[in-house]
MIDOSE-1310 file (N, C-alpha, C; in nm, 2 decimals, decimal comma, always signed):
residues 286
mrll	-2,18/-0,80/+0,84/-2,05/-0,86/+0,80/-1,95/-0,85/+0,92; -1,89/-0,96/+0,96/-1,79/-0,96/+1,06/-1,65/-0,94/+1,00; -1,58/-0,84/+1,04/-1,45/-0,80/+0,98/-1,34/-0,80/+1,08; -1,23/-0,87/+1,04/-1,11/-0,88/+1,12/-0,99/-0,82/+1,05
itgg	-0,92/-0,72/+1,11/-0,81/-0,65/+1,05/-0,68/-0,68/+1,12; -0,58/-0,71/+1,04/-0,44/-0,71/+1,09/-0,37/-0,58/+1,06; -0,27/-0,55/+1,13/-0,19/-0,42/+1,10/-0,28/-0,30/+1,12; -0,37/-0,31/+1,22/-0,47/-0,20/+1,23/-0,42/-0,07/+1,27
lgll	-0,30/-0,05/+1,32/-0,25/+0,08/+1,36/-0,16/+0,14/+1,25; -0,15/+0,08/+1,13/-0,07/+0,13/+1,03/-0,14/+0,23/+0,94; -0,06/+0,27/+0,84/-0,11/+0,37/+0,74/-0,24/+0,33/+0,67; -0,26/+0,21/+0,64/-0,38/+0,16/+0,57/-0,48/+0,10/+0,67
gkei	-0,43/+0,03/+0,77/-0,52/-0,03/+0,87/-0,62/+0,06/+0,93; -0,57/+0,18/+0,97/-0,66/+0,28/+1,04/-0,77/+0,33/+0,94; -0,73/+0,34/+0,81/-0,83/+0,39/+0,72/-0,93/+0,28/+0,69; -0,89/+0,15/+0,68/-0,98/+0,04/+0,66/-1,08/+0,04/+0,78
arvf	-1,03/+0,05/+0,90/-1,12/+0,05/+1,02/-1,22/+0,16/+1,01; -1,18/+0,28/+0,97/-1,27/+0,40/+0,96/-1,38/+0,37/+0,86; -1,34/+0,32/+0,74/-1,44/+0,30/+0,63/-1,54/+0,19/+0,67; -1,50/+0,09/+0,75/-1,59/-0,02/+0,78/-1,64/-0,01/+0,92
drst	-1,64/+0,11/+0,98/-1,68/+0,11/+1,12/-1,83/+0,09/+1,15; -1,91/+0,09/+1,04/-2,05/+0,06/+1,06/-2,08/-0,09/+1,03; -1,98/-0,17/+1,02/-2,00/-0,31/+1,00/-2,07/-0,37/+1,12; -2,13/-0,48/+1,11/-2,20/-0,55/+1,22/-2,10/-0,58/+1,33
girt	-1,99/-0,63/+1,29/-1,89/-0,66/+1,39/-1,75/-0,64/+1,33; -1,66/-0,57/+1,41/-1,53/-0,54/+1,35/-1,43/-0,55/+1,47; -1,32/-0,62/+1,44/-1,21/-0,63/+1,53/-1,08/-0,58/+1,47; -1,01/-0,48/+1,52/-0,89/-0,43/+1,47/-0,77/-0,48/+1,56
tdve	-0,67/-0,54/+1,50/-0,56/-0,59/+1,58/-0,43/-0,53/+1,52; -0,33/-0,53/+1,60/-0,19/-0,50/+1,56/-0,10/-0,61/+1,62; +0,03/-0,59/+1,61/+0,12/-0,70/+1,65/+0,11/-0,74/+1,79; +0,07/-0,64/+1,88/+0,05/-0,68/+2,02/-0,06/-0,78/+2,04
ewdv	-0,16/-0,77/+1,97/-0,27/-0,87/+1,98/-0,26/-0,99/+1,89; -0,19/-0,97/+1,78/-0,18/-1,08/+1,68/-0,05/-1,08/+1,60; +0,03/-1,18/+1,63/+0,16/-1,19/+1,56/+0,13/-1,29/+1,44; +0,12/-1,23/+1,32/+0,09/-1,31/+1,21/+0,19/-1,41/+1,17
tdpa	+0,31/-1,40/+1,22/+0,42/-1,50/+1,19/+0,40/-1,63/+1,28; +0,31/-1,63/+1,37/+0,28/-1,74/+1,45/+0,15/-1,81/+1,40; +0,17/-1,93/+1,34/+0,05/-2,00/+1,28/-0,06/-2,03/+1,39; -0,02/-2,06/+1,51/-0,12/-2,09/+1,61/-0,20/-1,96/+1,65
acrr	-0,13/-1,85/+1,65/-0,20/-1,72/+1,68/-0,30/-1,69/+1,57; -0,26/-1,72/+1,45/-0,35/-1,69/+1,33/-0,48/-1,78/+1,35; -0,46/-1,90/+1,38/-0,58/-1,99/+1,39/-0,67/-1,94/+1,51; -0,60/-1,91/+1,62/-0,67/-1,86/+1,74/-0,75/-1,74/+1,71
evdg	-0,70/-1,64/+1,64/-0,77/-1,52/+1,62/-0,89/-1,54/+1,52; -0,86/-1,61/+1,42/-0,97/-1,63/+1,32/-1,08/-1,72/+1,37; -1,04/-1,83/+1,44/-1,14/-1,92/+1,50/-1,22/-1,85/+1,61; -1,15/-1,76/+1,69/-1,21/-1,70/+1,80/-1,31/-1,59/+1,76
frpd	-1,28/-1,52/+1,65/-1,37/-1,41/+1,61/-1,47/-1,45/+1,51; -1,44/-1,55/+1,43/-1,53/-1,60/+1,33/-1,57/-1,50/+1,23; -1,47/-1,44/+1,16/-1,50/-1,33/+1,07/-1,55/-1,38/+0,93; -1,63/-1,30/+0,86/-1,66/-1,33/+0,72/-1,54/-1,29/+0,63
vvih	-1,47/-1,18/+0,67/-1,36/-1,12/+0,59/-1,25/-1,09/+0,68; -1,13/-1,13/+0,64/-1,00/-1,08/+0,71/-0,93/-0,99/+0,62; -0,91/-0,87/+0,66/-0,83/-0,77/+0,58/-0,69/-0,76/+0,64; -0,60/-0,82/+0,56/-0,46/-0,84/+0,61/-0,37/-0,72/+0,57
caay	-0,36/-0,62/+0,66/-0,28/-0,50/+0,63/-0,13/-0,51/+0,68; -0,11/-0,60/+0,78/+0,02/-0,62/+0,84/+0,13/-0,66/+0,73; +0,24/-0,59/+0,73/+0,34/-0,62/+0,63/+0,47/-0,55/+0,67; +0,58/-0,60/+0,61/+0,71/-0,53/+0,62/+0,72/-0,44/+0,50
tavd	+0,73/-0,31/+0,52/+0,73/-0,21/+0,41/+0,85/-0,13/+0,40; +0,96/-0,15/+0,48/+1,08/-0,07/+0,48/+1,17/-0,12/+0,36; +1,14/-0,06/+0,25/+1,20/-0,11/+0,12/+1,35/-0,11/+0,13; +1,42/-0,01/+0,17/+1,57/-0,01/+0,18/+1,62/-0,10/+0,29
raes	+1,56/-0,10/+0,40/+1,61/-0,18/+0,52/+1,59/-0,33/+0,48; +1,50/-0,36/+0,40/+1,48/-0,51/+0,37/+1,60/-0,57/+0,30; +1,68/-0,48/+0,23/+1,80/-0,53/+0,16/+1,90/-0,60/+0,26; +1,90/-0,56/+0,38/+1,99/-0,61/+0,48/+1,91/-0,69/+0,59
dval	+1,78/-0,69/+0,58/+1,70/-0,76/+0,68/+1,61/-0,86/+0,61; +1,67/-0,94/+0,53/+1,60/-1,03/+0,45/+1,51/-1,13/+0,52; +1,56/-1,18/+0,63/+1,49/-1,29/+0,71/+1,36/-1,23/+0,77; +1,37/-1,11/+0,83/+1,25/-1,05/+0,88/+1,14/-1,01/+0,78
anrl	+1,19/-0,96/+0,66/+1,10/-0,92/+0,56/+1,03/-1,05/+0,50; +1,10/-1,16/+0,49/+1,04/-1,28/+0,45/+0,94/-1,34/+0,55; +0,98/-1,33/+0,68/+0,89/-1,38/+0,78/+0,76/-1,31/+0,79; +0,77/-1,17/+0,78/+0,64/-1,09/+0,79/+0,56/-1,10/+0,66
nveg	+0,63/-1,08/+0,55/+0,55/-1,07/+0,42/+0,51/-1,21/+0,37; +0,60/-1,30/+0,37/+0,57/-1,43/+0,31/+0,50/-1,53/+0,41; +0,57/-1,56/+0,52/+0,51/-1,65/+0,61/+0,39/-1,59/+0,68; +0,39/-1,46/+0,71/+0,27/-1,40/+0,77/+0,15/-1,42/+0,68
trnv	+0,17/-1,39/+0,55/+0,06/-1,40/+0,45/+0,01/-1,54/+0,44; +0,10/-1,64/+0,44/+0,07/-1,78/+0,43/-0,01/-1,82/+0,55; +0,03/-1,78/+0,67/-0,03/-1,82/+0,80/-0,18/-1,77/+0,80; -0,19/-1,64/+0,77/-0,33/-1,58/+0,77/-0,42/-1,65/+0,66
arac	-0,36/-1,68/+0,55/-0,44/-1,74/+0,44/-0,49/-1,88/+0,48; -0,40/-1,95/+0,54/-0,44/-2,09/+0,59/-0,55/-2,08/+0,69; -0,54/-1,99/+0,79/-0,64/-1,98/+0,89/-0,78/-1,94/+0,83; -0,77/-1,85/+0,73/-0,89/-1,81/+0,66/-0,95/-1,92/+0,58
rerg	-0,87/-2,00/+0,51/-0,92/-2,11/+0,43/-0,99/-2,21/+0,53; -0,93/-2,24/+0,64/-0,98/-2,34/+0,73/-1,12/-2,29/+0,79; -1,13/-2,16/+0,81/-1,25/-2,11/+0,87/-1,36/-2,08/+0,76; -1,31/-2,07/+0,63/-1,41/-2,03/+0,52/-1,43/-1,88/+0,51
almv	-1,33/-1,80/+0,56/-1,34/-1,66/+0,55/-1,27/-1,61/+0,42; -1,32/-1,50/+0,37/-1,25/-1,43/+0,26/-1,13/-1,36/+0,31; -1,01/-1,37/+0,25/-0,89/-1,29/+0,28/-0,87/-1,18/+0,18; -0,86/-1,06/+0,23/-0,82/-0,95/+0,15/-0,68/-0,91/+0,19
tfgt	-0,59/-0,89/+0,09/-0,46/-0,85/+0,12/-0,40/-0,76/+0,01; -0,28/-0,71/+0,02/-0,23/-0,60/-0,06/-0,10/-0,63/-0,12; -0,08/-0,60/-0,25/+0,04/-0,61/-0,32/+0,10/-0,48/-0,36; +0,21/-0,48/-0,44/+0,28/-0,36/-0,47/+0,33/-0,36/-0,62
dyif	+0,35/-0,24/-0,67/+0,41/-0,22/-0,81/+0,55/-0,27/-0,81; +0,61/-0,29/-0,69/+0,75/-0,33/-0,68/+0,78/-0,47/-0,72; +0,67/-0,54/-0,76/+0,69/-0,68/-0,81/+0,73/-0,67/-0,96; +0,71/-0,55/-1,02/+0,75/-0,54/-1,16/+0,88/-0,47/-1,18
dgts	+0,95/-0,49/-1,29/+1,08/-0,44/-1,31/+1,09/-0,30/-1,37; +0,97/-0,24/-1,41/+0,97/-0,11/-1,45/+1,01/-0,08/-1,60; +1,01/-0,19/-1,68/+1,05/-0,18/-1,82/+0,93/-0,16/-1,91; +0,81/-0,16/-1,86/+0,69/-0,15/-1,94/+0,68/-0,01/-2,00
srpy	+0,62/-0,01/-2,12/+0,59/+0,12/-2,19/+0,45/+0,17/-2,17; +0,37/+0,09/-2,09/+0,23/+0,13/-2,06/+0,19/+0,08/-1,92; +0,08/+0,12/-1,86/+0,05/+0,08/-1,73/+0,04/-0,07/-1,71; +0,09/-0,12/-1,60/+0,09/-0,26/-1,57/-0,05/-0,32/-1,55
reed	-0,08/-0,43/-1,62/-0,20/-0,49/-1,60/-0,18/-0,61/-1,50; -0,29/-0,66/-1,44/-0,29/-0,76/-1,34/-0,21/-0,89/-1,38; -0,23/-0,92/-1,51/-0,17/-1,04/-1,56/-0,03/-1,03/-1,61; +0,03/-0,91/-1,61/+0,17/-0,89/-1,65/+0,27/-0,97/-1,57
aanp	+0,38/-1,01/-1,63/+0,48/-1,10/-1,56/+0,55/-1,02/-1,45; +0,57/-1,08/-1,34/+0,64/-1,02/-1,23/+0,79/-1,04/-1,25; +0,87/-0,94/-1,21/+1,02/-0,95/-1,21/+1,07/-0,85/-1,11; +1,05/-0,88/-0,98/+1,09/-0,78/-0,88/+1,25/-0,76/-0,88
lsvy	+1,28/-0,64/-0,85/+1,43/-0,60/-0,84/+1,48/-0,60/-0,70; +1,40/-0,58/-0,60/+1,45/-0,56/-0,47/+1,41/-0,67/-0,38; +1,47/-0,68/-0,26/+1,43/-0,78/-0,16/+1,28/-0,76/-0,12; +1,25/-0,64/-0,10/+1,11/-0,61/-0,07/+1,01/-0,66/-0,17
gktk	+1,04/-0,62/-0,30/+0,96/-0,67/-0,41/+0,95/-0,82/-0,42; +1,06/-0,88/-0,40/+1,07/-1,03/-0,40/+0,98/-1,09/-0,29; +0,99/-1,04/-0,17/+0,90/-1,09/-0,07/+0,76/-1,07/-0,09; +0,72/-0,96/-0,15/+0,58/-0,93/-0,18/+0,53/-1,02/-0,29
waae	+0,61/-1,05/-0,39/+0,57/-1,14/-0,49/+0,56/-1,28/-0,44; +0,65/-1,32/-0,35/+0,65/-1,45/-0,28/+0,52/-1,46/-0,20; +0,48/-1,35/-0,14/+0,36/-1,35/-0,06/+0,24/-1,38/-0,14; +0,24/-1,32/-0,26/+0,13/-1,34/-0,36/+0,12/-1,49/-0,40
ealr	+0,24/-1,55/-0,42/+0,24/-1,69/-0,46/+0,19/-1,78/-0,35; +0,23/-1,74/-0,23/+0,19/-1,82/-0,11/+0,04/-1,81/-0,09; -0,02/-1,69/-0,12/-0,16/-1,68/-0,11/-0,24/-1,77/-0,21; -0,19/-1,77/-0,33/-0,25/-1,85/-0,43/-0,23/-2,00/-0,41
evgg	-0,11/-2,04/-0,35/-0,09/-2,18/-0,32/-0,18/-2,23/-0,22; -0,21/-2,15/-0,11/-0,30/-2,19/-0,01/-0,43/-2,22/-0,06; -0,48/-2,14/-0,16/-0,60/-2,18/-0,23/-0,73/-2,14/-0,17; -0,73/-2,05/-0,07/-0,86/-2,01/-0,02/-0,92/-1,89/-0,10
dhll	-1,04/-1,85/-0,06/-1,11/-1,74/-0,12/-1,04/-1,61/-0,09; -1,00/-1,54/-0,19/-0,91/-1,42/-0,16/-0,94/-1,31/-0,26; -0,90/-1,19/-0,22/-0,89/-1,07/-0,30/-0,76/-1,00/-0,28; -0,68/-0,99/-0,38/-0,55/-0,92/-0,37/-0,55/-0,79/-0,44
vrtq	-0,53/-0,68/-0,37/-0,53/-0,55/-0,43/-0,39/-0,49/-0,44; -0,33/-0,48/-0,56/-0,20/-0,42/-0,57/-0,21/-0,27/-0,58; -0,12/-0,20/-0,51/-0,13/-0,05/-0,51/+0,01/+0,00/-0,51; +0,03/+0,13/-0,49/+0,16/+0,19/-0,50/+0,16/+0,33/-0,44
wmfg	+0,28/+0,37/-0,40/+0,31/+0,51/-0,35/+0,21/+0,56/-0,25; +0,18/+0,48/-0,15/+0,07/+0,51/-0,06/+0,11/+0,62/+0,04; +0,02/+0,71/+0,07/+0,03/+0,82/+0,17/-0,10/+0,83/+0,25; -0,09/+0,89/+0,37/-0,21/+0,90/+0,44/-0,18/+0,96/+0,58
pagk	-0,28/+0,99/+0,66/-0,27/+1,06/+0,79/-0,21/+0,98/+0,90; -0,21/+0,84/+0,88/-0,18/+0,76/+1,00/-0,04/+0,72/+1,01; +0,05/+0,78/+0,94/+0,19/+0,74/+0,95/+0,29/+0,81/+0,86; +0,42/+0,77/+0,87/+0,52/+0,84/+0,78/+0,49/+0,80/+0,64
nfir	+0,52/+0,90/+0,55/+0,51/+0,88/+0,41/+0,60/+0,99/+0,34; +0,61/+0,97/+0,21/+0,70/+1,06/+0,13/+0,66/+1,21/+0,14; +0,53/+1,24/+0,13/+0,48/+1,38/+0,14/+0,51/+1,44/+0,27; +0,48/+1,37/+0,38/+0,51/+1,42/+0,51/+0,66/+1,45/+0,53
tile	+0,74/+1,36/+0,48/+0,89/+1,38/+0,49/+0,94/+1,50/+0,41; +0,88/+1,52/+0,29/+0,92/+1,64/+0,21/+0,88/+1,77/+0,28; +0,76/+1,77/+0,34/+0,72/+1,89/+0,41/+0,80/+1,92/+0,54; +0,84/+1,82/+0,61/+0,92/+1,84/+0,73/+1,06/+1,89/+0,69
karr	+1,12/+1,83/+0,59/+1,25/+1,88/+0,55/+1,25/+2,02/+0,49; +1,14/+2,05/+0,41/+1,13/+2,18/+0,36/+1,12/+2,29/+0,46; +1,04/+2,26/+0,57/+1,03/+2,35/+0,68/+1,15/+2,38/+0,76; +1,24/+2,28/+0,75/+1,37/+2,29/+0,82/+1,47/+2,36/+0,73
getl	+1,43/+2,39/+0,61/+1,52/+2,46/+0,51/+1,62/+2,37/+0,45; +1,60/+2,23/+0,45/+1,69/+2,14/+0,40/+1,68/+2,14/+0,24; +1,80/+2,11/+0,18/+1,80/+2,09/+0,04/+1,74/+1,95/+0,01; +1,65/+1,95/-0,10/+1,58/+1,83/-0,13/+1,62/+1,78/-0,27
rvas	+1,69/+1,67/-0,27/+1,73/+1,60/-0,40/+1,63/+1,48/-0,41; +1,55/+1,48/-0,52/+1,44/+1,39/-0,53/+1,45/+1,32/-0,67; +1,42/+1,19/-0,67/+1,43/+1,12/-0,80/+1,33/+1,17/-0,90; +1,39/+1,20/-1,02/+1,30/+1,25/-1,13/+1,28/+1,14/-1,24
dqvg	+1,35/+1,02/-1,22/+1,34/+0,92/-1,32/+1,27/+0,79/-1,27; +1,19/+0,81/-1,17/+1,09/+0,70/-1,12/+0,95/+0,76/-1,14; +0,87/+0,68/-1,22/+0,73/+0,73/-1,25/+0,63/+0,63/-1,19; +0,53/+0,68/-1,12/+0,43/+0,60/-1,07/+0,30/+0,69/-1,04
cptf	+0,22/+0,65/-0,95/+0,11/+0,73/-0,91/+0,08/+0,72/-0,76; +0,07/+0,83/-0,69/+0,04/+0,83/-0,55/-0,10/+0,78/-0,52; -0,11/+0,71/-0,40/-0,24/+0,66/-0,36/-0,27/+0,70/-0,22; -0,38/+0,77/-0,20/-0,43/+0,81/-0,07/-0,49/+0,69/+0,00
sgdl	-0,44/+0,66/+0,13/-0,49/+0,55/+0,20/-0,64/+0,54/+0,22; -0,70/+0,66/+0,23/-0,85/+0,66/+0,24/-0,91/+0,62/+0,11; -0,86/+0,65/+0,00/-0,91/+0,61/-0,13/-0,90/+0,46/-0,15; -0,78/+0,41/-0,10/-0,76/+0,26/-0,11/-0,86/+0,19/-0,02
adav	-0,89/+0,24/+0,10/-0,99/+0,18/+0,18/-1,13/+0,18/+0,12; -1,16/+0,29/+0,06/-1,29/+0,30/-0,02/-1,29/+0,20/-0,13; -1,18/+0,18/-0,20/-1,17/+0,09/-0,31/-1,20/-0,06/-0,26; -1,14/-0,09/-0,15/-1,17/-0,22/-0,09/-1,32/-0,24/-0,06
rnll	-1,38/-0,14/-0,01/-1,52/-0,15/+0,02/-1,60/-0,17/-0,11; -1,56/-0,09/-0,22/-1,63/-0,11/-0,34/-1,61/-0,24/-0,41; -1,49/-0,30/-0,40/-1,46/-0,43/-0,45/-1,54/-0,54/-0,38; -1,54/-0,53/-0,25/-1,62/-0,63/-0,17/-1,77/-0,62/-0,20
gara	-1,82/-0,49/-0,22/-1,96/-0,48/-0,26/-1,99/-0,54/-0,40; -1,89/-0,54/-0,48/-1,90/-0,60/-0,62/-1,87/-0,75/-0,62; -1,83/-0,81/-0,50/-1,80/-0,95/-0,49/-1,67/-0,98/-0,57; -1,58/-0,89/-0,58/-1,46/-0,92/-0,66/-1,37/-1,02/-0,59
rgtv	-1,30/-1,10/-0,67/-1,20/-1,20/-0,62/-1,08/-1,19/-0,72; -0,97/-1,25/-0,67/-0,85/-1,25/-0,75/-0,77/-1,13/-0,73; -0,70/-1,08/-0,84/-0,61/-0,97/-0,83/-0,66/-0,85/-0,90; -0,66/-0,74/-0,84/-0,71/-0,61/-0,89/-0,61/-0,50/-0,86
hfss	-0,58/-0,41/-0,95/-0,49/-0,30/-0,93/-0,58/-0,18/-0,89; -0,52/-0,10/-0,79/-0,58/+0,03/-0,76/-0,48/+0,13/-0,72; -0,49/+0,25/-0,77/-0,41/+0,37/-0,73/-0,50/+0,49/-0,77; -0,45/+0,61/-0,74/-0,51/+0,73/-0,80/-0,49/+0,72/-0,96
eget	-0,56/+0,81/-1,03/-0,54/+0,82/-1,17/-0,43/+0,91/-1,21; -0,37/+0,89/-1,33/-0,26/+0,97/-1,37/-0,12/+0,91/-1,34; -0,02/+0,99/-1,37/+0,11/+0,95/-1,33/+0,20/+1,07/-1,31; +0,31/+1,05/-1,23/+0,40/+1,15/-1,20/+0,53/+1,09/-1,15
swfd	+0,64/+1,17/-1,14/+0,76/+1,13/-1,08/+0,76/+1,17/-0,93; +0,86/+1,12/-0,86/+0,87/+1,16/-0,72/+0,91/+1,31/-0,71; +0,99/+1,36/-0,81/+1,03/+1,50/-0,81/+0,91/+1,59/-0,84; +0,83/+1,55/-0,94/+0,71/+1,63/-0,97/+0,61/+1,63/-0,86
lary	+0,60/+1,52/-0,79/+0,51/+1,51/-0,67/+0,56/+1,61/-0,56; +0,68/+1,60/-0,54/+0,74/+1,69/-0,43/+0,72/+1,84/-0,47; +0,74/+1,87/-0,60/+0,72/+2,01/-0,65/+0,57/+2,05/-0,63; +0,48/+1,96/-0,66/+0,34/+1,99/-0,64/+0,30/+2,02/-0,50
vldr	+0,36/+1,94/-0,41/+0,33/+1,95/-0,26/+0,39/+2,09/-0,21; +0,51/+2,12/-0,25/+0,57/+2,25/-0,21/+0,49/+2,36/-0,26; +0,44/+2,36/-0,38/+0,36/+2,47/-0,44/+0,23/+2,48/-0,37; +0,16/+2,37/-0,34/+0,03/+2,38/-0,27/+0,05/+2,44/-0,13
cglp	+0,16/+2,41/-0,07/+0,18/+2,46/+0,07/+0,26/+2,59/+0,08; +0,28/+2,65/-0,03/+0,35/+2,78/-0,03/+0,49/+2,78/+0,02; +0,56/+2,67/+0,00/+0,70/+2,65/+0,04/+0,79/+2,67/-0,08; +0,91/+2,72/-0,06/+1,00/+2,75/-0,17/+1,05/+2,63/-0,25
aall	+1,02/+2,63/-0,38/+1,07/+2,52/-0,47/+1,22/+2,53/-0,49; +1,28/+2,64/-0,46/+1,43/+2,65/-0,47/+1,50/+2,55/-0,39; +1,44/+2,49/-0,29/+1,50/+2,39/-0,21/+1,51/+2,26/-0,28; +1,43/+2,24/-0,39/+1,41/+2,12/-0,46/+1,50/+2,11/-0,58
spar	+1,57/+1,99/-0,60/+1,64/+1,97/-0,72/+1,62/+1,82/-0,77; +1,62/+1,80/-0,90/+1,60/+1,66/-0,95/+1,73/+1,58/-0,94; +1,71/+1,45/-0,93/+1,83/+1,37/-0,92/+1,80/+1,23/-0,99; +1,90/+1,17/-1,04/+1,88/+1,03/-1,09/+1,88/+0,93/-0,97
trdl	+1,81/+0,83/-0,98/+1,80/+0,73/-0,87/+1,93/+0,68/-0,84; +2,01/+0,65/-0,94/+2,15/+0,59/-0,91/+2,24/+0,68/-0,83; +2,21/+0,81/-0,83/+2,29/+0,91/-0,76/+2,24/+0,93/-0,62; +2,13/+0,87/-0,58/+2,08/+0,88/-0,44/+2,11/+0,76/-0,36
pypa	+2,12/+0,78/-0,23/+2,17/+0,68/-0,14/+2,06/+0,57/-0,10; +2,01/+0,51/-0,20/+1,90/+0,41/-0,18/+1,96/+0,27/-0,20; +1,97/+0,18/-0,10/+2,02/+0,05/-0,12/+1,94/-0,04/-0,21; +1,81/-0,02/-0,21/+1,72/-0,11/-0,29/+1,69/-0,05/-0,43
prpa	+1,71/-0,13/-0,53/+1,67/-0,09/-0,66/+1,52/-0,08/-0,68; +1,48/+0,02/-0,76/+1,33/+0,05/-0,78/+1,30/+0,05/-0,92; +1,17/+0,01/-0,96/+1,13/+0,01/-1,10/+1,12/+0,16/-1,15; +1,18/+0,18/-1,26/+1,17/+0,32/-1,32/+1,03/+0,36/-1,36
ygvl	+0,95/+0,26/-1,39/+0,81/+0,29/-1,43/+0,72/+0,19/-1,36; +0,63/+0,23/-1,28/+0,54/+0,14/-1,21/+0,40/+0,17/-1,21; +0,35/+0,25/-1,31/+0,21/+0,29/-1,31/+0,12/+0,16/-1,33; +0,02/+0,16/-1,25/-0,08/+0,04/-1,25/-0,20/+0,08/-1,33
skek	-0,25/-0,01/-1,42/-0,37/+0,00/-1,49/-0,49/-0,02/-1,40; -0,58/+0,07/-1,40/-0,71/+0,06/-1,32/-0,83/+0,02/-1,40; -0,81/-0,03/-1,52/-0,92/-0,07/-1,61/-1,00/-0,18/-1,55; -0,94/-0,28/-1,49/-1,01/-0,39/-1,43/-1,10/-0,34/-1,31
yrli	-1,04/-0,25/-1,23/-1,11/-0,19/-1,12/-1,24/-0,12/-1,17; -1,22/-0,04/-1,28/-1,34/+0,03/-1,33/-1,44/-0,06/-1,38; -1,40/-0,17/-1,45/-1,50/-0,27/-1,50/-1,57/-0,34/-1,39; -1,51/-0,37/-1,28/-1,57/-0,44/-1,17/-1,67/-0,35/-1,10
tgis	-1,62/-0,23/-1,07/-1,70/-0,14/-0,98/-1,78/-0,04/-1,05; -1,75/+0,00/-1,17/-1,81/+0,11/-1,24/-1,77/+0,24/-1,19; -1,66/+0,25/-1,11/-1,61/+0,37/-1,05/-1,46/+0,40/-1,10; -1,44/+0,52/-1,14/-1,30/+0,57/-1,18/-1,23/+0,63/-1,06
prpw	-1,11/+0,59/-1,03/-1,03/+0,66/-0,93/-1,01/+0,81/-0,96; -1,00/+0,89/-0,86/-0,98/+1,03/-0,89/-0,84/+1,07/-0,92; -0,81/+1,18/-0,98/-0,67/+1,21/-1,01/-0,58/+1,23/-0,89; -0,46/+1,19/-0,90/-0,37/+1,20/-0,79/-0,36/+1,34/-0,73
eeav	-0,36/+1,44/-0,81/-0,35/+1,58/-0,76/-0,47/+1,61/-0,66; -0,59/+1,56/-0,69/-0,70/+1,59/-0,61/-0,69/+1,51/-0,47; -0,64/+1,39/-0,48/-0,62/+1,31/-0,36/-0,51/+1,38/-0,27; -0,40/+1,42/-0,33/-0,29/+1,49/-0,25/-0,34/+1,62/-0,19
aeyl	-0,42/+1,69/-0,27/-0,47/+1,82/-0,21/-0,56/+1,80/-0,09; -0,64/+1,69/-0,10/-0,73/+1,66/+0,02/-0,64/+1,62/+0,14; -0,54/+1,54/+0,12/-0,45/+1,50/+0,23/-0,38/+1,62/+0,29; -0,34/+1,71/+0,21/-0,27/+1,83/+0,26/-0,37/+1,91/+0,35
eria	-0,49/+1,92/+0,31/-0,59/+1,99/+0,39/-0,62/+1,92/+0,52; -0,62/+1,79/+0,52/-0,64/+1,71/+0,64/-0,53/+1,73/+0,74; -0,41/+1,74/+0,70/-0,30/+1,75/+0,79/-0,26/+1,89/+0,82; -0,32/+1,99/+0,76/-0,29/+2,13/+0,77/-0,29/+2,17/+0,92
perg	-0,39/+2,14/+1,00/-0,40/+2,19/+1,13/-0,28/+2,14/+1,22; -0,25/+2,01/+1,21/-0,14/+1,95/+1,29/-0,01/+2,00/+1,25; +0,01/+2,05/+1,13/+0,14/+2,09/+1,08/+0,15/+2,25/+1,08; +0,05/+2,31/+1,12/+0,06/+2,46/+1,12/+0,07/+2,52/+0,98
mr	-0,01/+2,46/+0,89/+0,01/+2,49/+0,75/-0,09/+2,60/+0,71; -0,18/+2,64/+0,79/-0,28/+2,74/+0,75/-0,22/+2,88/+0,78
C-alpha cells in the first residue's frame, strides 16, 4: 500500500506515520512540502506520489483563536479538505480524514451516533462541519473518522498543559460541565489501520471508551503523577476565559466502529495512564 500523509508533524500525523511505517511506500508531508490550500500543489503531490490512500491530518485546530481568525480556519479546514479530496478523486485514491465532536451542539442525552444532526456552536466546529460537507460533495472514495479530546506525545494538549501548570504551582480552574472522552493519538492511528483493514468507508466515530469531564480528567492526571489536587478547582465553562462556545456533552458512540472491526476501544483511564508513562522520562516524572 502506498500511503501519503498531510500534516505529518502534528499530534496525529506522527502517530499515523509510526503505525504505517511498514507500508510498501509511505510519504509524510507537512506545510513546507505541501500547502493543502493550493489546489495545484494538491494535484502535484497526489499525481507525483500515486498513493493508494491519502491520510489528511492537516487542519486548523486552534478552537478559541478561530473565533477571530475565521478566514484562515475556513481556508485550512474547508478549502484544504476540498482540494485534497478533488486530487484524490482524480487519481482514484482513498481519502481518510478526521472530524470532531464540536460539530454537535451538546444537547444529546446519549452518545452521538454518526447519523445524528450537526449543529456546531463555534467557528471551529462550523469549519469542520463544512469540511465534511465539502468531502461528501466532491464525491470521491473516502473514510471520515470523527474523534474528540485528542492527546499524544507529538505536541501540545490538555494533559501536558495541566502537568506544566501544576509543576509551576499554578492554581488550576478547569471546566466541570463539559463531558466527553479523551482519545490517545496512538489509539486513533491504530483505529485507522483497523478500519482500513476492514475496508470501511463513510463516517465512523472513534475515541476511548467511557466519559469524563475536563475537571475529572485533570484530577485523574494529577493523582497518577503524585501532584497536589489542592491546586485544582472546578469551574463552569461560562466563567472561564474561552472565546469559543463548546458542547456541554460530546461523547461519541463507538458502536459502529465495534461492528466494523470487531474491536472495542480501551477505557480512557488506561490510555491516559500509558501516555503518562511514555512522557515520564522527558518530564522528570519518575
